[in-house]
Structure formats: structure tokens, C-alpha cells
N, CA, C and O atoms as a printed pandas DataFrame, in Angstrom:
     atom_number atom_name residue_name chain_id  residue_number  x_coord  y_coord  z_coord
0              1         N          MET        A               1  -22.613   49.026   87.575
1              2        CA          MET        A               1  -22.581   47.602   87.801
2              3         C          MET        A               1  -23.633   47.208   88.835
3              4         O          MET        A               1  -24.273   46.163   88.722
4              5         N          HIS        A               2  -23.796   48.048   89.827
5              6        CA          HIS        A               2  -24.780   47.803   90.882
6              7         C          HIS        A               2  -26.194   47.757   90.292
7              8         O          HIS        A               2  -26.982   46.868   90.615
8              9         N          TYR        A               3  -26.499   48.716   89.432
9             10        CA          TYR        A               3  -27.818   48.762   88.804
10            11         C          TYR        A               3  -28.058   47.525   87.935
11            12         O          TYR        A               3  -29.164   46.986   87.899
12            13         N          MET        A               4  -27.020   47.090   87.244
13            14        CA          MET        A               4  -27.153   45.910   86.381
14            15         C          MET        A               4  -27.476   44.668   87.207
15            16         O          MET        A               4  -28.307   43.855   86.804
16            17         N          ASN        A               5  -26.830   44.519   88.352
17            18        CA          ASN        A               5  -27.094   43.370   89.218
18            19         C          ASN        A               5  -28.526   43.383   89.734
19            20         O          ASN        A               5  -29.203   42.354   89.728
20            21         N          ILE        A               6  -28.982   44.537   90.177
21            22        CA          ILE        A               6  -30.365   44.658   90.657
22            23         C          ILE        A               6  -31.335   44.288   89.540
23            24         O          ILE        A               6  -32.271   43.517   89.753
24            25         N          PHE        A               7  -31.108   44.840   88.347
25            26        CA          PHE        A               7  -31.989   44.587   87.211
26            27         C          PHE        A               7  -32.061   43.092   86.890
27            28         O          PHE        A               7  -33.152   42.540   86.746
28            29         N          GLU        A               8  -30.911   42.442   86.780
29            30        CA          GLU        A               8  -30.887   41.033   86.413
30            31         C          GLU        A               8  -31.492   40.153   87.501
31            32         O          GLU        A               8  -32.142   39.152   87.198
32            33         N          ASN        A               9  -31.285   40.513   88.759
33            34        CA          ASN        A               9  -31.864   39.728   89.854
34            35         C          ASN        A               9  -33.384   39.850   89.900
35            36         O          ASN        A               9  -34.076   38.862   90.143
36            37         N          VAL        A              10  -33.900   41.038   89.672
37            38        CA          VAL        A              10  -35.350   41.259   89.730
38            39         C          VAL        A              10  -36.049   40.647   88.516
39            40         O          VAL        A              10  -37.097   40.015   88.656
40            41         N          THR        A              11  -35.471   40.833   87.325
41            42        CA          THR        A              11  -36.166   40.423   86.100
42            43         C          THR        A              11  -35.820   39.011   85.636
43            44         O          THR        A              11  -36.640   38.358   84.991
44            45         N          GLY        A              12  -34.639   38.540   85.948
45            46        CA          GLY        A              12  -34.215   37.234   85.460
46            47         C          GLY        A              12  -33.904   37.242   83.967
47            48         O          GLY        A              12  -33.944   36.195   83.321
48            49         N          THR        A              13  -33.598   38.402   83.421
49            50        CA          THR        A              13  -33.292   38.522   81.992
50            51         C          THR        A              13  -31.827   38.877   81.799
51            52         O          THR        A              13  -31.154   39.339   82.720
52            53         N          ARG        A              14  -31.353   38.654   80.593
53            54        CA          ARG        A              14  -29.977   39.020   80.258
54            55         C          ARG        A              14  -29.948   40.475   79.819
55            56         O          ARG        A              14  -30.707   40.898   78.946
56            57         N          LEU        A              15  -29.073   41.213   80.431
57            58        CA          LEU        A              15  -28.945   42.641   80.151
58            59         C          LEU        A              15  -27.768   42.863   79.216
59            60         O          LEU        A              15  -26.676   42.343   79.446
60            61         N          ARG        A              16  -27.989   43.621   78.181
61            62        CA          ARG        A              16  -26.915   43.915   77.225
62            63         C          ARG        A              16  -26.120   45.136   77.659
63            64         O          ARG        A              16  -24.897   45.165   77.523
64            65         N          ASP        A              17  -26.819   46.154   78.185
65            66        CA          ASP        A              17  -26.151   47.400   78.539
66            67         C          ASP        A              17  -27.002   48.180   79.528
67            68         O          ASP        A              17  -28.214   47.985   79.618
68            69         N          CYS        A              18  -26.352   49.059   80.260
69            70        CA          CYS        A              18  -27.027   49.945   81.199
70            71         C          CYS        A              18  -26.247   51.249   81.216
71            72         O          CYS        A              18  -25.029   51.243   81.398
72            73         N          PHE        A              19  -26.939   52.363   81.029
73            74        CA          PHE        A              19  -26.255   53.658   81.017
74            75         C          PHE        A              19  -27.243   54.773   81.328
75            76         O          PHE        A              19  -28.459   54.593   81.251
76            77         N          MET        A              20  -26.695   55.921   81.677
77            78        CA          MET        A              20  -27.480   57.112   81.957
78            79         C          MET        A              20  -27.491   57.965   80.688
79            80         O          MET        A              20  -26.436   58.260   80.126
80            81         N          ASP        A              21  -28.687   58.359   80.238
81            82        CA          ASP        A              21  -28.738   59.203   79.049
82            83         C          ASP        A              21  -28.593   60.675   79.453
83            84         O          ASP        A              21  -28.456   60.992   80.634
84            85         N          ARG        A              22  -28.625   61.557   78.467
85            86        CA          ARG        A              22  -28.426   62.992   78.708
86            87         C          ARG        A              22  -29.446   63.589   79.668
87            88         O          ARG        A              22  -29.143   64.537   80.393
88            89         N          SER        A              23  -30.650   63.037   79.671
89            90        CA          SER        A              23  -31.723   63.603   80.496
90            91         C          SER        A              23  -31.703   63.065   81.929
91            92         O          SER        A              23  -32.519   63.476   82.754
92            93         N          GLY        A              24  -30.773   62.146   82.230
93            94        CA          GLY        A              24  -30.707   61.571   83.563
94            95         C          GLY        A              24  -31.532   60.318   83.735
95            96         O          GLY        A              24  -31.646   59.791   84.842
96            97         N          LEU        A              25  -32.103   59.842   82.658
97            98        CA          LEU        A              25  -32.900   58.615   82.671
98            99         C          LEU        A              25  -31.952   57.418   82.595
99           100         O          LEU        A              25  -31.033   57.405   81.776
100          101         N          LEU        A              26  -32.171   56.427   83.438
101          102        CA          LEU        A              26  -31.341   55.229   83.419
102          103         C          LEU        A              26  -31.933   54.267   82.394
103          104         O          LEU        A              26  -33.076   53.831   82.527
104          105         N          MET        A              27  -31.151   53.944   81.377
105          106        CA          MET        A              27  -31.651   53.112   80.296
106          107         C          MET        A              27  -31.039   51.722   80.381
107          108         O          MET        A              27  -29.821   51.567   80.473
108          109         N          PHE        A              28  -31.909   50.708   80.349
109          110        CA          PHE        A              28  -31.491   49.321   80.333
110          111         C          PHE        A              28  -31.787   48.759   78.954
111          112         O          PHE        A              28  -32.916   48.864   78.473
112          113         N          VAL        A              29  -30.788   48.163   78.311
113          114        CA          VAL        A              29  -30.969   47.548   77.003
114          115         C          VAL        A              29  -30.893   46.037   77.209
115          116         O          VAL        A              29  -29.853   45.502   77.592
116          117         N          VAL        A              30  -32.013   45.359   76.950
117          118        CA          VAL        A              30  -32.077   43.912   77.126
118          119         C          VAL        A              30  -31.875   43.215   75.788
119          120         O          VAL        A              30  -32.032   43.823   74.729
120          121         N          GLU        A              31  -31.528   41.943   75.845
121          122        CA          GLU        A              31  -31.343   41.156   74.626
122          123         C          GLU        A              31  -32.682   40.989   73.907
123          124         O          GLU        A              31  -33.744   41.257   74.469
124          125         N          GLU        A              32  -32.606   40.544   72.661
125          126        CA          GLU        A              32  -33.811   40.340   71.861
126          127         C          GLU        A              32  -34.752   39.348   72.534
127          128         O          GLU        A              32  -34.316   38.374   73.147
128          129         N          LYS        A              33  -36.030   39.608   72.411
129          130        CA          LYS        A              33  -37.117   38.759   72.927
130          131         C          LYS        A              33  -37.129   38.640   74.451
131          132         O          LYS        A              33  -37.706   37.696   74.992
132          133         N          GLU        A              34  -36.500   39.589   75.147
133          134        CA          GLU        A              34  -36.465   39.569   76.613
134          135         C          GLU        A              34  -37.275   40.720   77.216
135          136         O          GLU        A              34  -37.394   40.820   78.437
136          137         N          LEU        A              35  -37.826   41.577   76.377
137          138        CA          LEU        A              35  -38.484   42.783   76.869
138          139         C          LEU        A              35  -39.687   42.485   77.749
139          140         O          LEU        A              35  -39.829   43.076   78.819
140          141         N          GLY        A              36  -40.548   41.586   77.318
141          142        CA          GLY        A              36  -41.753   41.264   78.095
142          143         C          GLY        A              36  -41.434   40.765   79.483
143          144         O          GLY        A              36  -42.070   41.169   80.456
144          145         N          ARG        A              37  -40.456   39.893   79.579
145          146        CA          ARG        A              37  -40.080   39.352   80.885
146          147         C          ARG        A              37  -39.414   40.430   81.744
147          148         O          ARG        A              37  -39.582   40.444   82.963
148          149         N          ALA        A              38  -38.661   41.328   81.111
149          150        CA          ALA        A              38  -37.982   42.386   81.852
150          151         C          ALA        A              38  -38.976   43.381   82.449
151          152         O          ALA        A              38  -38.796   43.838   83.578
152          153         N          ILE        A              39  -40.015   43.714   81.701
153          154        CA          ILE        A              39  -41.003   44.684   82.182
154          155         C          ILE        A              39  -41.924   44.050   83.209
155          156         O          ILE        A              39  -42.282   44.686   84.200
156          157         N          GLY        A              40  -42.305   42.812   82.983
157          158        CA          GLY        A              40  -43.198   42.123   83.904
158          159         C          GLY        A              40  -44.648   42.416   83.594
159          160         O          GLY        A              40  -44.962   43.366   82.877
160          161         N          LYS        A              41  -45.529   41.597   84.139
161          162        CA          LYS        A              41  -46.959   41.743   83.895
162          163         C          LYS        A              41  -47.447   43.079   84.440
163          164         O          LYS        A              41  -47.307   43.371   85.628
164          165         N          GLY        A              42  -48.022   43.887   83.549
165          166        CA          GLY        A              42  -48.533   45.194   83.952
166          167         C          GLY        A              42  -47.444   46.169   84.367
167          168         O          GLY        A              42  -47.733   47.172   85.020
168          169         N          GLY        A              43  -46.187   45.891   83.998
169          170        CA          GLY        A              43  -45.085   46.783   84.355
170          171         C          GLY        A              43  -44.607   46.608   85.784
171          172         O          GLY        A              43  -43.914   47.474   86.318
172          173         N          PHE        A              44  -44.973   45.493   86.408
173          174        CA          PHE        A              44  -44.652   45.261   87.814
174          175         C          PHE        A              44  -43.146   45.293   88.082
175          176         O          PHE        A              44  -42.699   45.979   89.001
176          177         N          LYS        A              45  -42.365   44.563   87.297
177          178        CA          LYS        A              45  -40.922   44.492   87.526
178          179         C          LYS        A              45  -40.240   45.830   87.274
179          180         O          LYS        A              45  -39.316   46.205   87.996
180          181         N          ALA        A              46  -40.689   46.544   86.263
181          182        CA          ALA        A              46  -40.110   47.858   85.972
182          183         C          ALA        A              46  -40.340   48.818   87.134
183          184         O          ALA        A              46  -39.427   49.542   87.532
184          185         N          ARG        A              47  -41.548   48.828   87.677
185          186        CA          ARG        A              47  -41.835   49.701   88.827
186          187         C          ARG        A              47  -41.049   49.288   90.061
187          188         O          ARG        A              47  -40.613   50.138   90.838
188          189         N          LEU        A              48  -40.867   47.984   90.243
189          190        CA          LEU        A              48  -40.100   47.484   91.378
190          191         C          LEU        A              48  -38.641   47.938   91.286
191          192         O          LEU        A              48  -38.047   48.332   92.290
192          193         N          ILE        A              49  -38.072   47.884   90.097
193          194        CA          ILE        A              49  -36.692   48.346   89.903
194          195         C          ILE        A              49  -36.595   49.840   90.179
195          196         O          ILE        A              49  -35.660   50.286   90.844
196          197         N          GLU        A              50  -37.557   50.623   89.674
197          198        CA          GLU        A              50  -37.553   52.066   89.925
198          199         C          GLU        A              50  -37.570   52.367   91.415
199          200         O          GLU        A              50  -36.871   53.272   91.874
200          201         N          LYS        A              51  -38.362   51.618   92.176
201          202        CA          LYS        A              51  -38.417   51.819   93.626
202          203         C          LYS        A              51  -37.100   51.449   94.295
203          204         O          LYS        A              51  -36.625   52.163   95.179
204          205         N          LYS        A              52  -36.504   50.323   93.870
205          206        CA          LYS        A              52  -35.266   49.859   94.495
206          207         C          LYS        A              52  -34.106   50.821   94.271
207          208         O          LYS        A              52  -33.302   51.046   95.175
208          209         N          ILE        A              53  -34.017   51.386   93.080
209          210        CA          ILE        A              53  -32.880   52.263   92.787
210          211         C          ILE        A              53  -33.240   53.747   92.899
211          212         O          ILE        A              53  -32.377   54.614   92.762
212          213         N          ASN        A              54  -34.521   54.029   93.148
213          214        CA          ASN        A              54  -34.992   55.406   93.327
214          215         C          ASN        A              54  -34.617   56.297   92.141
215          216         O          ASN        A              54  -34.049   57.376   92.309
216          217         N          ARG        A              55  -34.946   55.821   90.946
217          218        CA          ARG        A              55  -34.602   56.547   89.733
218          219         C          ARG        A              55  -35.541   56.109   88.615
219          220         O          ARG        A              55  -35.959   54.952   88.575
220          221         N          LYS        A              56  -35.876   57.024   87.707
221          222        CA          LYS        A              56  -36.697   56.694   86.544
222          223         C          LYS        A              56  -35.875   55.858   85.574
223          224         O          LYS        A              56  -34.694   56.123   85.352
224          225         N          ILE        A              57  -36.523   54.836   84.994
225          226        CA          ILE        A              57  -35.824   53.952   84.061
226          227         C          ILE        A              57  -36.595   53.816   82.759
227          228         O          ILE        A              57  -37.785   54.120   82.681
228          229         N          LYS        A              58  -35.885   53.351   81.743
229          230        CA          LYS        A              58  -36.508   52.977   80.476
230          231         C          LYS        A              58  -35.864   51.662   80.062
231          232         O          LYS        A              58  -34.641   51.524   80.080
232          233         N          ILE        A              59  -36.692   50.706   79.692
233          234        CA          ILE        A              59  -36.203   49.406   79.261
234          235         C          ILE        A              59  -36.438   49.290   77.761
235          236         O          ILE        A              59  -37.559   49.472   77.286
236          237         N          VAL        A              60  -35.380   48.988   77.021
237          238        CA          VAL        A              60  -35.422   48.933   75.568
238          239         C          VAL        A              60  -34.881   47.580   75.112
239          240         O          VAL        A              60  -33.908   47.066   75.665
240          241         N          GLU        A              61  -35.524   47.016   74.102
241          242        CA          GLU        A              61  -35.063   45.756   73.527
242          243         C          GLU        A              61  -34.067   46.021   72.408
243          244         O          GLU        A              61  -34.346   46.803   71.499
244          245         N          PHE        A              62  -32.913   45.375   72.469
245          246        CA          PHE        A              62  -31.902   45.532   71.423
246          247         C          PHE        A              62  -32.354   44.831   70.150
247          248         O          PHE        A              62  -33.046   43.813   70.198
248          249         N          ASN        A              63  -31.955   45.387   69.016
249          250        CA          ASN        A              63  -32.198   44.767   67.721
250          251         C          ASN        A              63  -30.991   45.071   66.841
251          252         O          ASN        A              63  -30.562   46.224   66.786
252          253         N          PRO        A              64  -30.428   44.083   66.151
253          254        CA          PRO        A              64  -29.248   44.338   65.318
254          255         C          PRO        A              64  -29.536   45.223   64.100
255          256         O          PRO        A              64  -28.606   45.739   63.480
256          257         N          ASP        A              65  -30.795   45.399   63.758
257          258        CA          ASP        A              65  -31.180   46.298   62.665
258          259         C          ASP        A              65  -31.315   47.713   63.231
259          260         O          ASP        A              65  -32.120   47.931   64.137
260          261         N          PRO        A              66  -30.547   48.679   62.718
261          262        CA          PRO        A              66  -30.593   50.036   63.277
262          263         C          PRO        A              66  -31.985   50.688   63.242
263          264         O          PRO        A              66  -32.347   51.412   64.170
264          265         N          ILE        A              67  -32.754   50.443   62.199
265          266        CA          ILE        A              67  -34.088   51.041   62.092
266          267         C          ILE        A              67  -35.014   50.456   63.157
267          268         O          ILE        A              67  -35.739   51.195   63.822
268          269         N          ALA        A              68  -34.992   49.146   63.319
269          270        CA          ALA        A              68  -35.829   48.498   64.334
270          271         C          ALA        A              68  -35.408   48.936   65.733
271          272         O          ALA        A              68  -36.259   49.136   66.600
272          273         N          PHE        A              69  -34.106   49.087   65.961
273          274        CA          PHE        A              69  -33.635   49.528   67.273
274          275         C          PHE        A              69  -34.074   50.971   67.544
275          276         O          PHE        A              69  -34.461   51.298   68.666
276          277         N          LEU        A              70  -34.017   51.832   66.528
277          278        CA          LEU        A              70  -34.484   53.210   66.694
278          279         C          LEU        A              70  -35.963   53.222   67.065
279          280         O          LEU        A              70  -36.376   53.987   67.937
280          281         N          LYS        A              71  -36.756   52.388   66.418
281          282        CA          LYS        A              71  -38.182   52.313   66.747
282          283         C          LYS        A              71  -38.385   51.885   68.197
283          284         O          LYS        A              71  -39.296   52.375   68.865
284          285         N          ASN        A              72  -37.540   50.972   68.692
285          286        CA          ASN        A              72  -37.625   50.553   70.089
286          287         C          ASN        A              72  -37.259   51.690   71.033
287          288         O          ASN        A              72  -37.884   51.849   72.082
288          289         N          ILE        A              73  -36.261   52.475   70.674
289          290        CA          ILE        A              73  -35.810   53.569   71.536
290          291         C          ILE        A              73  -36.866   54.671   71.634
291          292         O          ILE        A              73  -37.129   55.180   72.724
292          293         N          VAL        A              74  -37.469   55.040   70.508
293          294        CA          VAL        A              74  -38.400   56.174   70.509
294          295         C          VAL        A              74  -39.809   55.806   70.958
295          296         O          VAL        A              74  -40.655   56.686   71.120
296          297         N          TYR        A              75  -40.074   54.502   71.165
297          298        CA          TYR        A              75  -41.395   54.084   71.630
298          299         C          TYR        A              75  -41.765   54.869   72.876
299          300         O          TYR        A              75  -40.913   55.000   73.756
300          301         N          PRO        A              76  -42.951   55.391   73.012
301          302        CA          PRO        A              76  -44.219   55.114   72.360
302          303         C          PRO        A              76  -44.514   55.949   71.112
303          304         O          PRO        A              76  -45.594   55.820   70.535
304          305         N          VAL        A              77  -43.578   56.803   70.682
305          306        CA          VAL        A              77  -43.777   57.554   69.451
306          307         C          VAL        A              77  -43.699   56.584   68.281
307          308         O          VAL        A              77  -42.787   55.760   68.208
308          309         N          LYS        A              78  -44.647   56.685   67.378
309          310        CA          LYS        A              78  -44.685   55.802   66.216
310          311         C          LYS        A              78  -44.039   56.506   65.022
311          312         O          LYS        A              78  -44.308   57.675   64.744
312          313         N          LEU        A              79  -43.182   55.762   64.329
313          314        CA          LEU        A              79  -42.555   56.293   63.129
314          315         C          LEU        A              79  -43.344   55.859   61.902
315          316         O          LEU        A              79  -43.665   54.681   61.740
316          317         N          LYS        A              80  -43.650   56.816   61.046
317          318        CA          LYS        A              80  -44.356   56.516   59.803
318          319         C          LYS        A              80  -43.406   55.820   58.834
319          320         O          LYS        A              80  -43.783   54.868   58.150
320          321         N          ALA        A              81  -42.166   56.311   58.788
321          322        CA          ALA        A              81  -41.153   55.732   57.917
322          323         C          ALA        A              81  -39.776   56.062   58.485
323          324         O          ALA        A              81  -39.595   57.075   59.162
324          325         N          ALA        A              82  -38.823   55.204   58.203
325          326        CA          ALA        A              82  -37.435   55.448   58.582
326          327         C          ALA        A              82  -36.548   54.662   57.634
327          328         O          ALA        A              82  -36.842   53.516   57.294
328          329         N          GLU        A              83  -35.464   55.288   57.212
329          330        CA          GLU        A              83  -34.540   54.577   56.341
330          331         C          GLU        A              83  -33.110   55.011   56.622
331          332         O          GLU        A              83  -32.857   56.133   57.059
332          333         N          LEU        A              84  -32.198   54.114   56.366
333          334        CA          LEU        A              84  -30.785   54.340   56.597
334          335         C          LEU        A              84  -30.142   54.800   55.301
335          336         O          LEU        A              84  -30.196   54.100   54.289
336          337         N          GLU        A              85  -29.535   55.973   55.334
337          338        CA          GLU        A              85  -28.839   56.520   54.163
338          339         C          GLU        A              85  -27.394   56.763   54.569
339          340         O          GLU        A              85  -27.094   57.751   55.240
340          341         N          GLU        A              86  -26.501   55.872   54.169
341          342        CA          GLU        A              86  -25.099   55.878   54.558
342          343         C          GLU        A              86  -24.991   55.906   56.080
343          344         O          GLU        A              86  -25.302   54.899   56.716
344          345         N          LYS        A              87  -24.566   57.002   56.689
345          346        CA          LYS        A              87  -24.416   57.053   58.151
346          347         C          LYS        A              87  -25.485   57.933   58.792
347          348         O          LYS        A              87  -25.289   58.457   59.888
348          349         N          ARG        A              88  -26.604   58.092   58.111
349          350        CA          ARG        A              88  -27.689   58.940   58.604
350          351         C          ARG        A              88  -28.993   58.156   58.563
351          352         O          ARG        A              88  -29.253   57.395   57.632
352          353         N          ILE        A              89  -29.805   58.360   59.591
353          354        CA          ILE        A              89  -31.148   57.784   59.589
354          355         C          ILE        A              89  -32.124   58.922   59.372
355          356         O          ILE        A              89  -32.111   59.914   60.100
356          357         N          VAL        A              90  -32.967   58.771   58.370
357          358        CA          VAL        A              90  -34.015   59.751   58.093
358          359         C          VAL        A              90  -35.317   59.134   58.580
359          360         O          VAL        A              90  -35.751   58.093   58.088
360          361         N          ALA        A              91  -35.933   59.797   59.560
361          362        CA          ALA        A              91  -37.157   59.268   60.170
362          363         C          ALA        A              91  -38.295   60.252   59.980
363          364         O          ALA        A              91  -38.095   61.467   59.979
364          365         N          GLU        A              92  -39.488   59.708   59.820
365          366        CA          GLU        A              92  -40.682   60.534   59.678
366          367         C          GLU        A              92  -41.699   60.086   60.722
367          368         O          GLU        A              92  -42.088   58.919   60.769
368          369         N          ALA        A              93  -42.121   61.027   61.555
369          370        CA          ALA        A              93  -43.099   60.725   62.594
370          371         C          ALA        A              93  -44.482   60.609   61.967
371          372         O          ALA        A              93  -44.735   61.152   60.892
372          373         N          SER        A              94  -45.365   59.902   62.642
373          374        CA          SER        A              94  -46.704   59.680   62.101
374          375         C          SER        A              94  -47.590   60.916   62.198
375          376         O          SER        A              94  -48.571   61.024   61.462
376          377         N          ASP        A              95  -47.267   61.847   63.088
377          378        CA          ASP        A              95  -48.060   63.081   63.213
378          379         C          ASP        A              95  -47.192   64.204   63.798
379          380         O          ASP        A              95  -46.031   63.984   64.145
380          381         N          HIS        A              96  -47.776   65.419   63.904
381          382        CA          HIS        A              96  -47.022   66.578   64.415
382          383         C          HIS        A              96  -46.622   66.406   65.869
383          384         O          HIS        A              96  -45.525   66.796   66.269
384          385         N          ARG        A              97  -47.509   65.824   66.652
385          386        CA          ARG        A              97  -47.216   65.613   68.071
386          387         C          ARG        A              97  -46.026   64.669   68.233
387          388         O          ARG        A              97  -45.137   64.905   69.051
388          389         N          GLY        A              98  -46.026   63.597   67.439
389          390        CA          GLY        A              98  -44.925   62.632   67.463
390          391         C          GLY        A              98  -43.615   63.261   67.029
391          392         O          GLY        A              98  -42.556   62.961   67.579
392          393         N          ARG        A              99  -43.698   64.144   66.030
393          394        CA          ARG        A              99  -42.499   64.843   65.552
394          395         C          ARG        A              99  -41.929   65.722   66.661
395          396         O          ARG        A              99  -40.716   65.776   66.863
396          397         N          GLY        A             100  -42.812   66.404   67.370
397          398        CA          GLY        A             100  -42.368   67.248   68.479
398          399         C          GLY        A             100  -41.720   66.439   69.590
399          400         O          GLY        A             100  -40.724   66.864   70.176
400          401         N          LEU        A             101  -42.283   65.272   69.878
401          402        CA          LEU        A             101  -41.708   64.408   70.916
402          403         C          LEU        A             101  -40.359   63.828   70.484
403          404         O          LEU        A             101  -39.462   63.662   71.311
404          405         N          LEU        A             102  -40.217   63.523   69.210
405          406        CA          LEU        A             102  -38.941   63.012   68.713
406          407         C          LEU        A             102  -37.831   64.052   68.834
407          408         O          LEU        A             102  -36.710   63.743   69.238
408          409         N          ILE        A             103  -38.162   65.275   68.480
409          410        CA          ILE        A             103  -37.143   66.328   68.475
410          411         C          ILE        A             103  -36.918   66.874   69.880
411          412         O          ILE        A             103  -35.774   66.994   70.318
412          413         N          GLY        A             104  -37.976   67.200   70.580
413          414        CA          GLY        A             104  -37.846   67.735   71.935
414          415         C          GLY        A             104  -37.443   69.195   71.943
415          416         O          GLY        A             104  -37.125   69.775   70.905
416          417         N          ARG        A             105  -37.462   69.777   73.128
417          418        CA          ARG        A             105  -37.087   71.177   73.279
418          419         C          ARG        A             105  -35.597   71.336   72.998
419          420         O          ARG        A             105  -34.770   70.625   73.569
420          421         N          ALA        A             106  -35.267   72.261   72.126
421          422        CA          ALA        A             106  -33.882   72.528   71.712
422          423         C          ALA        A             106  -33.209   71.261   71.177
423          424         O          ALA        A             106  -31.996   71.099   71.306
424          425         N          ALA        A             107  -33.986   70.381   70.587
425          426        CA          ALA        A             107  -33.518   69.120   69.971
426          427         C          ALA        A             107  -32.821   68.198   70.962
427          428         O          ALA        A             107  -32.006   67.369   70.556
428          429         N          GLU        A             108  -33.122   68.324   72.258
429          430        CA          GLU        A             108  -32.430   67.484   73.237
430          431         C          GLU        A             108  -32.838   66.016   73.140
431          432         O          GLU        A             108  -31.996   65.140   73.337
432          433         N          ASN        A             109  -34.105   65.722   72.842
433          434        CA          ASN        A             109  -34.511   64.323   72.673
434          435         C          ASN        A             109  -33.802   63.698   71.477
435          436         O          ASN        A             109  -33.330   62.563   71.548
436          437         N          LEU        A             110  -33.731   64.437   70.395
437          438        CA          LEU        A             110  -33.088   63.944   69.182
438          439         C          LEU        A             110  -31.611   63.650   69.436
439          440         O          LEU        A             110  -31.110   62.611   69.007
440          441         N          ARG        A             111  -30.913   64.541   70.121
441          442        CA          ARG        A             111  -29.488   64.332   70.450
442          443         C          ARG        A             111  -29.319   63.123   71.368
443          444         O          ARG        A             111  -28.348   62.376   71.253
444          445         N          ASN        A             112  -30.268   62.943   72.272
445          446        CA          ASN        A             112  -30.233   61.803   73.170
446          447         C          ASN        A             112  -30.366   60.494   72.380
447          448         O          ASN        A             112  -29.612   59.548   72.612
448          449         N          PHE        A             113  -31.323   60.442   71.451
449          450        CA          PHE        A             113  -31.511   59.261   70.611
450          451         C          PHE        A             113  -30.262   58.994   69.769
451          452         O          PHE        A             113  -29.859   57.844   69.594
452          453         N          GLU        A             114  -29.651   60.065   69.249
453          454        CA          GLU        A             114  -28.427   59.908   68.460
454          455         C          GLU        A             114  -27.313   59.300   69.301
455          456         O          GLU        A             114  -26.600   58.412   68.834
456          457         N          ASP        A             115  -27.155   59.768   70.533
457          458        CA          ASP        A             115  -26.118   59.222   71.419
458          459         C          ASP        A             115  -26.308   57.727   71.648
459          460         O          ASP        A             115  -25.346   56.960   71.616
460          461         N          VAL        A             116  -27.549   57.319   71.879
461          462        CA          VAL        A             116  -27.833   55.900   72.107
462          463         C          VAL        A             116  -27.515   55.098   70.851
463          464         O          VAL        A             116  -26.895   54.037   70.938
464          465         N          MET        A             117  -27.925   55.583   69.699
465          466        CA          MET        A             117  -27.671   54.869   68.445
466          467         C          MET        A             117  -26.165   54.757   68.168
467          468         O          MET        A             117  -25.706   53.734   67.660
468          469         N          LYS        A             118  -25.403   55.791   68.497
469          470        CA          LYS        A             118  -23.960   55.776   68.263
470          471         C          LYS        A             118  -23.245   54.746   69.130
471          472         O          LYS        A             118  -22.153   54.298   68.779
472          473         N          ARG        A             119  -23.837   54.367   70.248
473          474        CA          ARG        A             119  -23.230   53.338   71.109
474          475         C          ARG        A             119  -23.183   51.982   70.417
475          476         O          ARG        A             119  -22.304   51.170   70.706
476          477         N          TYR        A             120  -24.125   51.730   69.501
477          478        CA          TYR        A             120  -24.259   50.412   68.902
478          479         C          TYR        A             120  -24.017   50.364   67.400
479          480         O          TYR        A             120  -23.662   49.316   66.861
480          481         N          PHE        A             121  -24.205   51.483   66.728
481          482        CA          PHE        A             121  -24.110   51.497   65.267
482          483         C          PHE        A             121  -23.258   52.673   64.806
483          484         O          PHE        A             121  -23.067   53.643   65.539
484          485         N          ASP        A             122  -22.755   52.572   63.596
485          486        CA          ASP        A             122  -21.951   53.646   63.000
486          487         C          ASP        A             122  -22.905   54.662   62.360
487          488         O          ASP        A             122  -23.045   54.727   61.139
488          489         N          ILE        A             123  -23.554   55.448   63.219
489          490        CA          ILE        A             123  -24.540   56.432   62.790
490          491         C          ILE        A             123  -24.024   57.816   63.179
491          492         O          ILE        A             123  -23.564   58.012   64.304
492          493         N          GLU        A             124  -24.096   58.771   62.259
493          494        CA          GLU        A             124  -23.645   60.121   62.568
494          495         C          GLU        A             124  -24.781   61.020   63.041
495          496         O          GLU        A             124  -24.596   61.841   63.940
496          497         N          GLU        A             125  -25.955   60.865   62.434
497          498        CA          GLU        A             125  -27.077   61.705   62.852
498          499         C          GLU        A             125  -28.414   61.063   62.515
499          500         O          GLU        A             125  -28.515   60.150   61.696
500          501         N          ILE        A             126  -29.432   61.583   63.185
501          502        CA          ILE        A             126  -30.813   61.202   62.900
502          503         C          ILE        A             126  -31.499   62.478   62.428
503          504         O          ILE        A             126  -31.427   63.513   63.091
504          505         N          LYS        A             127  -32.151   62.398   61.301
505          506        CA          LYS        A             127  -32.864   63.550   60.753
506          507         C          LYS        A             127  -34.356   63.243   60.798
507          508         O          LYS        A             127  -34.788   62.178   60.356
508          509         N          VAL        A             128  -35.140   64.169   61.329
509          510        CA          VAL        A             128  -36.582   63.975   61.443
510          511         C          VAL        A             128  -37.282   64.860   60.421
511          512         O          VAL        A             128  -37.030   66.063   60.354
512          513         N          LEU        A             129  -38.160   64.262   59.630
513          514        CA          LEU        A             129  -38.940   65.009   58.623
514          515         C          LEU        A             129  -40.281   65.402   59.190
515          516         O          LEU        A             129  -41.081   66.035   58.501
């Protein structure tokens, strides 16, 4: 709750959610069309929040479409294609480097992305091609 108050006071944006992911990164999920204002010009507000709370953060824009939200979460990795098949998302990275970043060592990045997606959507797994 403390982190949410700091975030909203610094950015002036509406925050949808705030949580710690598996890697210890503090993730802020802002409402649609609020990302630019939350980050600030040149990332100024994001860096200011990191200094105030002394922790690495990631700011993500919420989207009610699961595929669009996944693309927001995995940014800066670009997805070549992604589609929803029942309760599974099948994603294809644009290159080998992107695929490696999506999966991560011992699939920890992939599990982290799955956890975030499960908070908002009825998704069982993400499969990377």
C-alpha cells in the first residue's frame, strides 16, 4: 500500500495493481493510456520512484486483451506472433535472442510472465515457439 501511494503521488496516474514478481522486481500495472504519464519524460518519474523506494521497478500498461497485455509485460522483447488457444497462449519471439529472454534461465522468466497473466486472466500456461 505504501508503494502504491508513492507511485500515485509521484506520477499522478491511476494504478491498477502493485506486486512483487518472482525475481524481486516491483511491478506497477497502470490503467490503459496512462503509461506515458507514469514513466515521465525520458523516464524521469520512473527513476524518481526507484530512488524513493530503493528498489527496481517495472511499469506495465494494463490491457483487457490477454495477447496485448502479454506484449506489454514482455516489452522490450518483440513477439512475432501470439495467439490464445483455450487456456494457453502460444507466443513466438521475433528472433533467438528474444526467445532466450522470454524463457530465461531454467524458464524463470516464462514462469514469472505466467504468474502475472494468471492474476488477470484465466490462463494456464504460456508456450514459446
